[in-house]
N, C-alpha and C positions, 0 to 999 in steps of 0.2 A: 482429513484429506491427504492421501498417503499417493503420491507421484512414486511412478518405479525409480527415477533417476535423482531423489532427493541424495544429497551426500551424506555419508554418514558422520557421526561428533568423534572422530579421532584425539583430535588434539583440544586442547582450551580454547584457542581462536577459532577454531571449527565450530566448535560448540556454541557459541558467542553467536558468530554469521546465523548459523542456522536458529537459532533463539528469534533473531533479526528477523527470518527471512530474506533475507540476503540477495537470494534469487529471484527475488518480485523488484528491487532495487530498478533495474531497467524501465519497467511500468510505471514506476512512481516517478520515474524521472521525465520520462516521456508524458507524464499528466503535467508537469512542474513546467514543463517546456510549453505545451498548450495551452497552459492556462495563462503563461507570461503573456504570448503572443494573443492570443484570442481576447483577454482584457485591455491590450493597449489600444492608443487611439488609429496609428497607422497599420496595422497590424503588423509590426516592424520587430529585428533583432532586437531581446534586452542586451541592456551593456553586459560584458563580462563577469563584472563585479555584483550586479544584481542576479545575475544568472546562477553563478556559484553560490551566492550564499542562497537562494531558493533551492536549490537543487540538496544542498547538503543539511536545510531546513529539514524537506519535505524524506529526505533519506534518514533523520534523525527522527523524525516522529514517526514515522511507517515503524522503524527499528523498535523504537519506546514502546508500541503498541504493538507490535506483536510479539514482544519481549515480556510484557505484564500480562499478554492474555495467557503464556503458557504458566505464567505464574498461578494465576486465575484456573488454570484447567490442571494444576498438577495430579488430582488426585484421578482424574477423569483419565490422562496421559500413563497413570502409573496402571492402571488396566488396558487400555487401549494401545498408549503408542509409547511403550517402554522404551523405546530405541532414542526416545529426546531427551537432550540433555539434561533435564530437571529428574525425570525417574531414574536415570542413569547417575547421577550424582556427580556429574561431572562440574555442573554449576547448582550452588544452594538454592533453595526456594527465594531465600532473603537476599541471598546476593543478587540474584535476577531482579527481585523487586527493586530494587534498589538503584541499578543499572538501567532498566527499564524507564523508571519514572524520572533519572536523570535525563538521558536520552528523549524522551517525548518533551521534556522543560527546556533542555536545551534549542531543539527544535524549533520549538513555538518561540521561543525568547529570541531564537534566530529573526523571524517573520518579523514578530514586534520590532525589535531591533533595526530593521529597516525600514519600516513605517507602518506595516500593516495592522489593520484594527486589532487592537487587544481584545474586541467582545468575540468576533469572528475564532479569534486563536483561542478562546476561551470555549467558544460552541466545539471546537473539533477535539479540545480535550475532553471536554465533556461526552461527547459522542464517542469517542475511542474508550472510556475509561467502563463507561455503562454497557458499553457491545463488549468487552473484555469479561465481566462480571455476568451477563445474566445470557448471554446468547445461546450455551448449553441447555438453558431453562425455557426459553422464548424462540418459537420459531421464526416471530416476525422481526429478530434481530437482523433478517438480511437487509430489511431497509435501514439499519444501523449502519451495517456493515458499507453499503452505497454509499450510506449519507458520509462517512468520514470522508472517503474520496471526495464526495463534490464538494466539505467542508475545506478541505486543504487546498480545495482549488478556488472556494471565494474568498478564504482568506487572503490568498494571493492577490486577487482582484481589488482586494481593499487596500494594496501597496500603491503609495504617491504614483500620477499618472495614470494609474488602470481606473477600470470600472467594470461593471457587469454591464454587458453589448449584446443585442440580440445573435450573433454567432457563437459567443460563450454560452448563451442559456442553453441554445441549440445541443452544443458540447456537451455541457453538463447531463442534458435530460437523456441524452443514448450511452453516456456513461453511467449514469445509475442505472438506467433498467439492464445492461449489460450486466454490470455487479451483481443485479437483484438477481439475473438467471444464473449466473455464476454461483452465486453464495446458494441457491437453491439446490444446486445441482450436488455440492457440495455435503450440503445436510442430509440428501441420501445416502451418502457413503456406508454412514453407519446403522441403516437400518437393517433389522435383520433378512437375511439373506439376499442383500444388494451386488451388485458385485462390484465389490471394492475397490478392485486394481481396475477395472477398466473407468469406474469414474473417476479413482484418482489420477489418471492418465488424462482423462479428459479435463478435468479440472485445473491441472497443470498447462496443458495445451492453452484451455481458454486466457489463462491468466497471463500466462506469455505473448497474448494476442490483444491485450487490453489496448498497447500502443496503435495498432491499426483506428480504432476509434477517433484518437487525437488525430492521428495522420488525416483520414477523411475529414473530419471539422476543419482543417487546418489548409487542404486542399480547395474546401468551398469558399474558405475564405480569400483564396488567393497565395496564402504564404507556403511557396512553394519549398523553399527552404528547410523551414522547420518539421512540414509534413516529410520528406525525405527523411529528414536526422530521426522522427516518431516511429515511422517505419522500419528504419533501419535498427528498432529497439528490439521489434521481434526476435531476430537472430541471435541478438547480442543477451535477449532473456533468455532464449531456450538452453544457450551455453551456459547462463548464471546459474539455471536452475540444474545443473550436473555439478555444478562447483558448491551450492550450499542450496538449503532447503528454501523451501515457497511457499509448501504449508503445512 
């Protein structure tokens, strides 16, 4: 995927943000907020401590998965994405592997420490790792990509006082379909003769607009304030994509 707005890796810290696909953190944060609210009993605002923990955990898990994705794709990127951090030798493949694993473990560990189901967290870890290592070889991996976002939501819904409720199920169903469509478009970018630049911009835009799915589900559930905050994640996400890579 190649959006025109991806930030170059000029400095080590920038390289790490790009490896983590930090340009997508606003959409991850929006998913986390929606999961917390839609899985709560009264659609209420989560406590500050729980919200901070879940946001940190979600972004760390996402960063770990994205970093390990570049570790798995190092040979492919050397040919097709030489501007990325590992082909440019800004970060070694082994260092990225250790960091990605640490980020993933910390993120999921935070959720389990907060009371989330270890089984759901393990399922999320397995989906991330399997996707990272087979997605270039299996077109059906778009289902795994969508499944990672859904499994993060299900892990959050397993926190004490939370549960999988009807509004939550409708939301993750819509989120799953959205991510599958987005991922199919992203795979077309490397097909011979494909309009790579246009597809890259389209995918970047679709990534930034993920929070609208969250906002819509929250509005239907009557959670107005969380819906407004999720909608605000869209322009913030567009800004984040100019600061760090999102694909």
